[in-house]
TORTIZA-745670 format. One record per residue: z, y, x of N, C-alpha, C in turn; residue in one letter. Coordinates in pm, whole numbers, plus 32768, in hexadecimal, padded with zeros to 4 digits. Each point is the difference from the previous one (the first is absolute). Example, Ala and Ser with C-alpha at 12.3 -4.5 7.8 and 13.67 -1.06 7.14 Angstrom:
R  n.c3  n.c2  n.c1  ca.c3  ca.c2  ca.c1  c.c3  c.c2  c.c1  residuo
R  830C  7DC7  8527   8000   8077   7FA7  8000  8078  805A        A
R  7FB8  8069  7FDD   8006   8077   8052  8049  806D  7FB3        S
//
This chain:
R  n.c3  n.c2  n.c1  ca.c3  ca.c2  ca.c1  c.c3  c.c2  c.c1  residuo
R  8103  8238  8867   8073   8023   7FB5  7FDF  8048  7F7D        X
R  805B  7FF4  7F9B   7FE7   8035   7F84  7FEE  809C  7FFB        X
R  804C  8042  806A   7FF8   808C   800A  7F6F  8026  8025        X
R  7FC2  7FB1  805A   7F7D   8020   802C  7FA4  7FED  7F8B        X
R  8011  7FA0  7FAE   7FAD   7FE3   7F8F  8009  8076  7FA2        X
R  8074  802E  7FD9   8018   8077   7FAE  7FB0  807F  803B        X
R  800B  800B  807D   7FC0   8074   803D  7F6D  7FF3  7FF0        X
R  7FC5  7F91  801A   7F70   7FE3   7FE8  7FD6  801B  7F75        X
R  804E  7FCE  7F97   7FD9   801B   7F7B  8003  809C  7FDF        X
R  805D  803E  8031   8008   808B   7FF4  7F82  804E  8040        X
R  7FDE  7FCF  807B   7F8F   803F   8043  7F7C  7FE4  7FB1        X
R  7FF4  7F89  7FD8   7F87   7FDB   7FBC  7FE5  8054  7F7A        X
R  8071  800F  7FB7   7FED   804D   7F8D  7FE6  8091  801F        X
R  8047  8033  806C   7FED   8089   8022  7F70  8018  8027        X
R  7FC2  7F96  8049   7F78   8012   802A  7FA4  800B  7F84        X
R  8024  7FB6  7F93   7FAB   7FFD   7F89  8007  8083  7FBD        X
R  8074  8035  7FDE   8011   807E   7FB9  8084  8041  8007        X
R  8015  8080  800F   807F   8038   800C  8051  7FFC  7F7B        X
R  7FBD  801E  7F8A   8043   7FF8   7F81  8027  7F6E  7FDC        X
R  7FA9  7FA7  8026   8024   7F6E   7FEB  807D  7FDE  8041        X
R  800B  803D  807B   807A   7FD6   8059  8080  803C  7FB6        X
R  7FEF  8072  7FC2   8074   8039   7FBE  8032  7FB1  7F83        X
R  7FA1  7FB7  7FC6   801F   7FA5   7F91  8036  7F77  8036        X
R  7FB7  7FD8  8067   802E   7F82   8038  8097  8001  8033        X
R  8020  8070  802A   8091   800E   8041  806B  7FF7  7F7E        X
R  7FCF  8007  7F89   8058   7FF0   7F8C  8003  7F70  7FD1        X
R  7FA6  7FA5  8038   8003   7F74   7FD6  806F  7FB8  8041        X
R  805C  7FC0  7FB4   8065   7FB6   803F  7FD6  7F8F  805E        X
R  804A  7FEF  8067   7FDE   7F95   8065  8036  7F80  7FBC        X
R  7FBD  7F91  800B   8024   7F7E   7FDC  803E  7FAE  8067        X
R  7FFC  7F7B  7FF0   803F   7FAD   8060  7FAC  7FE3  8080        X
R  7F86  8034  7FF8   7FA6   7FE7   8070  7FF1  7F6E  8022        X
R  7FFB  7FAC  7F9D   8002   7F6F   801F  7F7E  7FDB  804D        X
R  7F91  802E  7FD9   7F80   7FEA   803E  8002  802B  808E        X
R  8034  8079  801A   7FFC   8024   8087  805F  7FB0  8055        X
R  8074  7FDB  7FC8   8059   7FA7   8049  7FBB  7F6F  8021        X
R  7FB7  7FD4  7F9F   7FBF   7F87   801A  7F9C  8005  8074        X
R  7FB5  8064  8005   7F9E   801A   8066  8042  8002  8086        X
R  8068  8054  8012   8045   8010   8077  803F  7F80  803A        X
R  8038  7FB3  7F95   8040   7F86   802C  7FA2  7F91  801A        X
R  7F84  8005  7FDB   7F98   7F9B   800E  7FB6  801F  807B        X
R  7FD1  8085  800A   7FA4   801F   8063  8044  8042  8079        X
R  8084  802A  7FF5   804A   803C   8064  7FFD  8098  7FF2        X
R  8059  8045  804E   800D   808F   7FF3  7F9F  803B  806B        X
R  7F80  801D  7FD2   7F9F   803B   805E  7FAA  8068  7FB1        X
R  7FB4  8044  8042   7FAF   8074   7FC1  7FAA  7FD2  7F8E        X
R  7FBA  7F90  8016   7F9B   7FD4   7FA8  8050  7FCD  7F7E        X
R  8068  7FB5  8012   804F   7FC8   7F92  803A  807A  7FA8        X
R  802D  8060  804B   8030   807E   7FB9  7F9B  8041  7FAC        X
R  7F83  8002  8035   7F94   803F   7FB5  7FE0  7FB9  7F7F        X
R  7FF3  7F79  8015   7FE3   7FA7   7F90  807C  8011  7F93        X
R  807C  7FFF  8037   8064   800E   7F93  7FF9  8089  7FBD        X
R  7FE6  8068  803C   7FEF   807D   7FBE  7F92  7FFA  7F95        X
R  7F8E  7FC2  802B   7F95   7FF8   7F9E  8024  7FAE  7F85        X
R  8042  7F8E  800F   8020   7FB1   7F98  8063  8039  7F9C        X
R  8061  804F  8047   8069   8042   7FA3  7FBD  8076  7FB7        X
R  7F9F  8041  803B   7FC1   806C   7FAD  7FB2  7FBC  7F93        X
R  7FC6  7F87  800B   7FBD   7FC2   7F91  8066  7FD9  7F95        X
R  8073  7FC4  802C   806C   7FE8   7F9E  802D  8081  7FBC        X
R  8014  8061  8047   802F   807D   7FBB  7F9E  803B  7FA6        X
R  7F7C  7FF2  801E   7F9A   8028   7FA0  800A  7FAC  7F7E        X
R  800B  7F7C  8014   8002   7FAA   7F85  8078  8026  7FA1        X
R  8073  8023  803E   8077   8027   7FBC  7FF0  8082  7FAB        X
R  7FB4  8056  803C   7FE7   808F   7FC1  7FB0  7FE2  7F87        X
R  7F95  7FA2  800F   7FA7   7FE9   7F8E  8052  7FA4  7F8C        X
R  8058  7FA9  8035   804E   7FB4   7FAB  805F  8053  7FAF        X
R  8039  806B  803A   805B   8057   7FBC  7FB2  804F  7F85        X
R  7F8C  8019  801E   7FA5   8044   7F98  7FEB  7FAC  7F93        X
R  7FD5  7F80  801D   7FE4   7F96   7F9F  8079  7FE6  7FA7        X
R  8074  7FEF  803B   8074   7FDD   7FBE  8044  8079  7FBC        X
R  7FCE  8078  8028   8040   8078   7FD0  809C  800B  8022        X
R  800F  7FD8  8088   8088   7FF7   803B  802A  8086  8032        X
R  8072  8024  7FD5   8035   8088   8026  8051  7FF9  807C        X
R  8024  7F99  8037   8046   7FEB   8079  7FC7  7F90  8058        X
R  801D  8010  807B   7FDF   7F8A   8060  8069  8004  8063        X
R  8051  7F8A  7FFF   806F   7FEF   805A  8069  806C  7FE0        X
R  8012  8024  7F87   8062   8063   7FD4  7FDE  8092  8012        X
R  7F8D  8012  8038   7FCE   808A   8020  7F8D  8022  7F97        X
R  7FFD  8071  7FD5   7F8C   802B   7FA4  7F76  7FDF  8041        X
R  7FA2  7FBE  7FB8   7F83   7FDF   8031  7FAA  8080  8009        X
R  7F91  7FEF  804E   7FA5   806D   800B  7FC7  802E  7F6E        X
R  7FDC  7F9A  7FB5   7FCF   801C   7F76  805D  804A  7FA6        X
R  8084  7FF5  8021   806E   8042   7FBB  8016  8089  8031        X
R  8006  8012  8084   8017   8088   803C  7F7C  805F  7FFB        X
R  7F8A  7FBF  8001   7F89   8044   8000  7FAE  7FDD  7F80        X
R  7FA7  7F9E  8016   7FBC   7FD0   7F85  7FAC  7F7B  802E        X
R  7FCF  7FBE  7F9D   7FC4   7F82   8021  7F7E  8013  8055        X
R  7FB6  806F  7FF1   7F87   8014   8048  802C  801C  808F        X
R  806C  803A  801A   8026   8008   8090  8020  7F84  8040        X
R  8049  7FAD  7FB3   8028   7F81   802F  7F8A  7FA3  8020        X
R  7FA1  8005  7FA0   7F84   7FA6   8020  7FB3  8035  8074        X
R  7FED  807F  800F   7FAC   8034   806B  804F  7FEB  8083        X
R  8085  8013  8009   804B   7FE2   8075  7FE8  7F6F  8029        X
R  8008  7FA8  7F9D   7FEE   7F71   8019  7F70  7FEA  8035        X
R  7F9C  803C  7FCC   7F76   7FF7   8033  7FFC  802F  8096        X
R  8043  806B  801B   7FFE   8038   8084  8038  7F9B  806E        X
R  8075  7FC4  7FCF   8043   7F95   8054  7FA9  7F88  8016        X
R  7FBA  7FD9  7F90   7FB8   7F90   800E  7F81  801C  8064        X
R  7FC4  806C  7FE9   7F91   8030   804C  8021  800B  809A        X
R  8068  8042  8018   802A   800C   808F  801F  7F78  803B        X
R  8045  7FB4  7FB8   8027   7F77   802E  7F7B  7FBB  8021        X
R  7F9F  8009  7FB7   7F83   7FA8   801B  7FC0  8043  8074        X
R  8002  807B  8015   7FC4   8047   8070  8035  7FCB  8080        X
R  8085  7FFA  8003   803F   7FCB   8074  7FF1  7F6F  800F        X
R  8000  7FB4  7F94   7FF2   7F70   8006  7F78  7FD5  803F        X
R  7F98  8059  7FF2   7F7B   7FE4   8030  7FF7  7FEF  809A        X
R  8070  8028  804A   800F   7FFD   808C  802E  7F6B  802D        X
R  8027  7FB3  7F9E   802A   7F7B   8029  7F8D  7F96  7FFC        X
R  802C  7F84  802C   7FA1   7F90   8003  7FCB  7FE0  7F73        X
R  7F8A  7FCD  7FF1   7FC4   7FE5   7F7C  805A  7FA0  7FB1        X
R  803E  7F9A  803D   804F   7FA4   7FB3  8072  8047  7FBC        X
R  803F  805C  8046   8071   8050   7FBF  7FD6  805F  7F97        X
R  7F89  8041  8019   7FC6   8059   7F99  7FE4  7FB3  7F7E        X
R  7FC4  7F8A  8010   7FD6   7FB5   7F8A  807F  7FCF  7FB8        X
R  8066  7FD4  804E   8075   7FC8   7FB8  804A  8069  7FAC        X
R  8019  8077  8046   8041   806C   7FB4  7FAC  8038  7F8C        X
R  7F80  8015  801A   7F9C   802D   7F96  8008  7FA8  7F87        X
R  7FEC  7F7D  801C   7FFE   7F9C   7F93  8086  7FFE  7FB5        X
R  8068  8013  8040   8083   8001   7FBF  8010  8079  7F99        X
R  7FC6  8076  8034   8006   8073   7FAA  7FAD  7FF9  7F88        X
R  7F8D  7FBA  8005   7FA9   7FE1   7F91  8056  7FB1  7FA0        X
R  8043  7F9D  8029   804B   7FA4   7FAA  8079  8047  7FD1        X
R  803B  805C  804A   807F   804C   7FCC  7FCE  8050  7F8A        X
R  7F88  8045  8004   7FD1   8059   7F9D  7FDD  7FA3  7F7C        X
R  7FD1  7F86  801D   7FE1   7FA9   7F96  8085  7FD2  7FB4        X
R  8070  7FF0  804C   8080   7FE2   7FD0  8033  806B  7FAB        X
R  7FEE  807C  8029   8022   8078   7FAF  7FC2  7FFB  7F73        X
R  7F7C  7FE0  8001   7FB0   7FF8   7F88  803D  7F91  7FA7        X
R  801C  7F8E  803B   8036   7F99   7FAC  8088  8022  7FCB        X
R  804D  804C  804B   808A   8028   7FD3  7FED  8055  7F83        X
R  7FA0  8060  7FFD   7FE7   8057   7F90  7FD3  7FB1  7F88        X
R  7FA7  7F9E  8015   7FCC   7FA7   7F99  806B  7FA6  7FC3        X
R  8054  7FC5  805A   806B   7FA0   7FD4  806F  8050  7FAD        X
R  8009  807C  801B   8060   8048   7FB8  7FFA  8020  7F73        X
R  7F83  7FE0  7FD0   7FE4   8020   7F6F  8046  7FA1  7FA2        X
R  8011  7F8B  8022   8057   7F99   7FA8  805B  7FB3  8068        X
R  8065  7FCB  7FBB   8061   7FA0   804D  7FAB  7F8C  803A        X
R  801B  7FF1  8088   7FB1   7F9F   8045  805C  7F92  8040        X
R  8031  7FA5  7FB1   805E   7F99   803F  7FB0  7F8F  803E        X
R  7FA8  8026  8063   7FAA   7F9F   8040  8019  8006  8098        X
R  803F  7F93  8030   801F   7FFC   8089  7F97  8009  805B        X
R  7F84  7FC8  7FE6   7F8C   8001   8054  7FC4  808F  800E        X
R  7FFF  8048  7F8C   7FD6   808C   8004  805F  8054  8051        X
R  807E  7FEA  7FEE   8063   8047   804A  7FF0  7FF1  8098        X
R  7FEC  7F86  8032   7FE8   7FE8   8093  7F88  8031  8030        X
R  7F95  8000  7FAB   7F7E   803A   8026  800F  809C  8014        X
R  804A  803C  7FAA   8014   808F   8007  8052  8025  807B        X
R  8076  7FBC  800B   805A   8030   8073  7FCC  7FDD  807D        X
R  7FA5  7F99  8009   7FBA   7FE5   807D  7FA5  8074  8025        X
R  7FB7  8030  7F9E   7F9E   8073   8019  8049  8083  8014        X
R  8063  8015  7FB2   8046   8084   8009  8060  800B  8073        X
R  8036  7F9B  802F   806D   8002   8066  7FDC  7FAC  807F        X
R  7FEA  7F7F  7FE1   8003   7F94   806C  7F83  8015  8057        X
R  7F8D  802B  7FCA   7F82   7FFC   804C  8006  805D  807C        X
R  803E  8073  7FE0   8003   8065   8072  805F  7FCF  8069        X
R  8075  7FC4  7FDC   8058   7FCA   8063  7FC8  7F8B  804B        X
R  7FAC  7FA8  7FB5   7FBD   7F93   803E  7F9F  802F  806A        X
R  7FA6  8070  7FDE   7FA7   8032   805A  8046  8049  8076        X
R  806C  8036  7FEA   804B   8048   8062  8031  7F9B  806E        X
R  803F  7F95  7FD0   8031   7F98   8058  7F8E  7FC6  8057        X
R  7F94  7FE1  7FB8   7F8A   7FC1   8046  7FBF  8058  8061        X
R  7FF5  8081  7FDD   7FBE   8066   805B  805B  8018  807C        X
R  807F  8002  7FF1   805D   800C   8073  7FF5  7F84  8059        X
R  7FF9  7F96  7FC7   7FED   7F79   804F  7F7B  8006  804D        X
R  7F95  8038  7FC4   7F7B   8010   8041  800A  8057  8071        X
R  804E  8072  7FED   8011   8062   8068  8043  7FBD  807E        X
R  805F  7FAB  7FDB   804F   7FC2   8073  7FCE  7F79  8035        X
R  7F8C  7FCF  7FC7   7FC6   7F86   8021  804B  7F88  7FD2        X
R  8047  8014  7F93   804D   7F8D   7FC0  7FAB  7FC8  7F8E        X
R  8034  7F82  7FCF   7FB8   7FB9   7F96  7FFF  804C  7F7E        X
R  7F92  8038  7FD9   7FFB   8057   7F88  801A  7FBA  7F81        X
R  7FD7  7F7E  7FF1   8013   7FBC   7F82  809A  7FE6  7FE1        X
R  8047  7FD8  8072   808F   7FEE   7FED  8042  8083  7FD2        X
R  7FE3  8071  803E   803E   807D   7FDE  7FD3  8035  7F7C        X
R  7F84  7FD5  7FD3   7FCE   802E   7F76  8056  7FAA  7FA2        X
R  801F  7F8F  800D   8051   7FAB   7FA6  8093  803B  7FFD        X
R  8031  802D  8077   8080   8035   8004  7FFD  807B  7FA8        X
R  7FA3  8062  8014   7FF8   807D   7FB6  7FF0  7FEA  7F75        X
R  7FAB  7FAA  7FCF   7FEB   7FE4   7F71  8078  7FD0  7FBB        X
R  8042  7FA2  803B   807A   7FCE   7FC2  8077  8068  7FFE        X
R  8006  8048  8075   8061   8071   8006  7FDF  8064  7F8B        X
R  7F7E  802C  7FF2   7FE3   8057   7F9D  8026  7FD9  7F75        X
R  7FD4  7F82  7FE0   8024   7FC6   7F76  809B  7FFC  7FEE        X
R  8044  7FD2  805C   8098   7FF9   7FF8  8038  8094  7FF0        X
R  7FCB  805E  804D   8028   808C   7FFB  7FF7  8036  7F6D        X
R  7F8C  7FE6  7FC7   7FE8   8039   7F76  8056  7FBB  7F9A        X
R  801B  7F82  800C   8054   7FBA   7FA0  808B  803C  800D        X
R  8038  8013  8074   8082   8036   8017  8005  808E  7FBA        X
R  7F98  8054  8017   7FFA   8086   7FC2  800A  7FF5  7F6B        X
R  7FC0  7FA0  7FCE   7FFC   7FEB   7F6D  8086  7FD3  7FCF        X
R  8049  7FB0  804E   8087   7FD6   7FDF  8066  807C  8000        X
R  7FEB  8042  8069   805A   8083   8015  7FEA  8067  7F88        X
R  7F8F  7FFE  7FD1   7FF2   8059   7F8B  8054  7FDE  7F8B        X
R  802D  7F80  7FFB   805B   7FDA   7F93  8089  7FFC  802C        X
R  801D  7FDC  807B   808A   7FEC   8023  803F  807B  8044        X
R  7FB6  8052  8041   8038   8081   804C  8014  8073  7F9F        X
R  8053  8060  8033   800F   8072   7FA7  7F96  806D  8028        X
R  7FFD  806B  7FAF   7FA1   8068   801D  8005  8044  8081        X
R  8080  8013  8030   801F   8043   8083  7FC0  7FAD  8070        X
R  801C  7F7A  7FF9   7FC6   7FA9   8062  7F68  7FFF  8006        X
R  7FCC  7FF4  7F89   7F6B   7FF6   7FF0  7FBB  807C  8025        X
R  8042  806A  7FE4   7FB2   8090   800D  7FA4  8016  7F86        X
R  8015  7FBE  7F9B   7FB6   8010   7F83  8053  7FC1  7F93        X
R  7FE8  8023  7F7A   804E   7FB7   7F96  7FFC  7F6F  8004        X
R  8074  7FBF  7FE7   800A   7F69   8001  7FAF  7FD0  7F8D        X
R  7FC9  7F87  800F   7FA6   7FB3   7FA3  7F99  8054  7FCE        X
R  7FC0  8052  8060   7F93   8046   7FE5  7F7A  7FB6  7FEE        X
R  7FEE  7F93  803B   7F86   7FAF   8008  7FD6  7FDC  7F7C        X
R  8055  7FC1  7FA9   7FD9   7FD5   7F7F  7FDC  8074  7FAD        X
R  8041  8071  8006   7FE7   8079   7FB4  7F68  802F  8024        X
R  7FEA  7FF9  8080   7F7F   8029   8031  7F88  7F9F  7FE8        X
R  801D  7F84  7FC3   7F96   7FA0   7FE3  7FE8  7F9F  8069        X
R  806D  7FF0  8057   7FEE   7F9B   806A  8044  7F82  7FD9        X
R  7FB8  7F8C  7FEC   803D   7F80   7FE1  801A  7FB4  8087        X
R  806C  8020  8033   8025   7FC2   8081  8038  7F78  7FF4        X
R  8010  7FB2  8074   8021   7F76   7FFF  8083  7FE2  7FA9        X
R  806B  8047  8016   807A   7FDF   7FB0  7FE9  800C  7F66        X
R  7FA5  8061  7FD1   7FE0   7FFB   7F7C  7FA7  7F91  7FC7        X
R  7FB1  7FCE  8060   7FAE   7F8B   7FDE  804E  7F8A  7FF6        X
R  8062  7FE9  8057   8059   7F94   7FFC  805A  800E  7F8A        X
R  8039  8070  7FD5   8048   8018   7F85  7FA9  7FDA  7F89        X
R  7F8B  8035  7FFC   7FA1   7FDA   7F85  7FEE  7F69  7FEB        X
R  7FFD  7FC1  806F   7FF1   7F6F   7FFF  8076  7FB5  7FC6        X
R  807E  803D  8020   807F   7FC5   7FDB  8028  8027  7F73        X
R  7FC1  8062  7FC0   8031   8030   7F7C  7FC8  7FA5  7F94        X
R  804A  8008  7F88   7FC4   7FBB   7F8E  7F9F  8069  7FBE        X
R  7FC1  7FDF  7F96   7F97   805E   7FC2  803B  808B  7FD4        X
R  8078  7FF3  7FCD   8048   8085   7FCF  8018  8050  8081        X
R  8027  7FC4  8067   801E   804C   8077  7F84  8037  8043        X
R  7F96  7FB2  7FFD   7F7B   8033   802C  7FD5  8077  7FB3        X
R  800D  7FF5  7F7F   7FD1   8074   7FAE  8058  807C  8019        X
R  8080  7FE6  801A   804F   8085   801B  7FD6  802C  8091        X
R  7FE1  7FB2  8054   7FD6   802D   8085  7F75  804E  7FF8        X
R  7FA9  7FCF  7FB1   7F89   8045   7FE7  800F  8087  7FC8        X
R  8069  800E  7FA3   8025   807C   7FC5  8033  806C  805C        X
R  803F  7FD0  8072   803A   8059   8055  7FA4  802F  8073        X
R  7F8B  7FBB  8005   7F9D   8018   8065  7FCD  8093  7FFB        X
R  7FFD  804F  8070   7FCE   8088   800E  805B  805B  7FA7        X
R  807A  7FE5  7FF0   805B   8055   7FB5  807A  8035  804B        X
R  802A  8076  7FE5   8075   802A   8046  8075  7FBF  7FB6        X
R  8053  7FBE  804D   8069   7F9E   7FCB  807A  8044  7FDC        X
R  803B  7FDA  7F94   8082   8031   7FDE  806E  7FB8  8058        X
R  8074  8026  800B   8066   7FAF   804F  8011  7F73  7FBF        X
R  7FF6  7FEF  7F84   8011   7F7E   7FC0  7F88  7FA5  8028        X
R  7F86  803E  8001   7F8D   7FAA   801B  7FFF  7FD6  8095        X
R  8025  8066  8056   8004   7FDE   8093  806C  7F98  8013        X
R  8069  8005  7FBB   806E   7F98   8011  7FCF  7F7A  7FD8        X
R  7FB4  7FFB  7F8B   7FD0   7F82   7FD4  7F9F  7FC5  805F        X
R  7FA9  8056  8045   7FA3   7FD6   8060  8047  7FC3  807A        X
R  806B  8047  802E   8046   7FCE   8075  8051  7F82  7FE0        X
R  802F  7FF4  7F90   804D   7F81   7FD5  7FA3  7F8C  7FF3        X
R  7F87  8013  7FCC   7F9D   7F9A   7FF5  7FCD  7FD7  8086        X
R  7FEF  805E  8059   7FDE   7FE3   808B  8066  7FA3  8046        X
R  807F  8025  7FE5   806A   7FB1   8036  8007  7F6E  7FC5        X
R  7FEF  7FFF  7F80   800F   7F7A   7FB6  7F91  7FA9  802E        X
R  7F87  8030  8012   7F83   7FBE   801A  7FF6  7FD6  8093        X
R  8048  8045  8056   7FEF   7FE6   808D  7F86  803E  8039        X
R  7FB5  8053  7FB7   7F84   802F   8025  8006  8053  8082        X
R  8066  8051  8019   8009   8047   8076  8019  7FA3  807C        X
R  805C  7FA4  7FFA   801F   7F9D   8068  7F83  7FAB  8021        X
R  7FBA  7FDC  7F99   7F7F   7FB9   8012  7FA1  8053  8051        X
R  7FF7  807D  7FE5   7FA0   8053   8046  8030  8013  8092        X
R  8084  8014  8010   8037   8008   808B  7FDE  7F7C  8056        X
R  8015  7F96  7FC1   7FEC   7F7E   8042  7F77  7FF1  8024        X
R  7FA1  8032  7FBA   7F6F   7FF4   801E  7FEB  805A  8076        X
R  8032  807A  8002   7FF1   8060   8068  8030  7FB7  8083        X
R  8070  7FC4  7FFB   8036   7FBC   807C  7FAB  7F9A  8031        X
R  7FBE  7FB5  7FA7   7FA8   7F91   8027  7F87  803F  8047        X
R  7FCE  8067  7FCD   7F86   8057   8039  802B  802C  808D        X
R  8081  8037  800E   802E   802F   8080  8004  7F87  8065        X
R  8031  7F96  7FD1   8000   7F7F   8060  7F73  7FD8  8021        X
R  7F9F  8008  7FAD   7F7A   7FE3   8022  7FC4  8063  805D        X
R  8035  807B  7FF2   7FC9   8068   805C  802B  7FE2  8092        X
R  8088  7FD9  800B   8033   7FDB   8087  7FBF  7F83  8030        X
R  7FE5  7F9E  7FB4   7FC1   7F85   8025  7F78  801B  804A        X
R  7FB4  805D  7FC6   7F7E   8025   8031  8006  8035  8090        X
R  8074  8042  802D   8005   803B   8082  8070  7FB9  8053        X
R  8025  7F88  7FDA   8073   7FB4   8048  7FEB  7FFF  809B        X
R  7F82  7FED  801E   7FD1   7FED   808C  8022  807C  804D        X
R  800A  807A  7FC4   8009   807B   8041  8093  8017  8039        X
R  805F  7FCD  7FB6   8092   800D   801F  8017  8097  8010        X
R  7FE9  8045  7F95   800A   8097   8000  807B  8023  7FAF        X
R  807C  801B  8030   806E   8019   7FAA  7FED  8087  7FB1        X
R  7FBD  805F  8036   7FE2   807B   7FB5  7FBC  7FEE  7F7C        X
R  7F94  7FA1  8003   7FBB   7FEB   7F84  8050  7FAA  7FA3        X
R  8057  7FAC  8035   8051   7FB8   7FAB  8068  8053  7FB8        X
R  802F  8071  8048   8054   8057   7FBD  7FC4  8055  7F91        X
R  7F80  8015  800A   7FBA   804C   7F93  800A  7FAE  7F83        X
R  7FE9  7F78  800C   800C   7FB1   7F89  808E  7FF8  7FC7        X
R  8061  7FF5  8059   808E   7FFB   7FD2  8027  8080  7FC6        X
R  7FE6  8072  803A   8029   8082   7FCB  7FBC  801B  7F74        X
R  7F7E  7FDB  7FF2   7FB8   8016   7F8B  8036  7FAC  7F87        X
R  801D  7F89  801D   8036   7FA8   7F99  8095  8013  7FD8        X
R  804F  802A  8067   8093   800F   7FE4  801D  8095  7FE7        X
R  7FA2  804A  7FC2   8025   8089   7FCF  8062  7FEE  7F8E        X
R  8047  8071  7FE5   806A   7FFC   7FA0  7FC7  7FEF  7F6C        X
R  8041  7F93  7FBF   7FCF   7FED   7F7A  8066  8035  7F98        X
//
């Protein structure tokens, strides 16, 4: 159960350091998608709960570092640790979460240790790519998918495959499910940055482009614009938008169909995820895909 996972996460951080625990308690809880996947694939048992707590600590650590890199002042509508304390505290808390997670991960079978560890290496490489790509507008679909695979999908892929290994289920099928779920999840997040309001997002709307993230809707928009439109789009990159500039962007998104094109691709990836585990007949995992894709636009 998720309550047990939360308790384990709390206990692990407390075992690591009392002050770290006081900071960790200020970190907002997310959707716990990775924990839910593990429990729905491997079942609700003590070993699955331990793995779920470990993976969620790793995910929390990556977000702490991500907030520092992006200089984000909020996370899910709540002030980030680097805002309430400082960037050094956020980085060190992230390091403690990573270290404790690896310490607990060492108790698992080698296959699971390897999968999760390899995923974290790629996750860090994805963060590095994100920093590099943010220097100039990157309307390159291949680069975008390489980055979101490493930043988001790879840990979800490893999570699903590790849960399957824990339960003696076919790991490759669940790895494909997790990878496609992760890619679709990130695309929908990128769409919501454009279509949702700040209250829903828990951060300023249309923040991605201002922070230097060339997400899929912007790539599709760039491809649809004429040269004058492309030049204007380049001029808005990494800029705080005026109301008129934000309105122009949203109107061009609507005219080009870039948002709908992105949603359609996410839906296709969702179907591919379900196809990979069709033999399982697991309604709970099917709902994960449906709930993720049908979020409010």
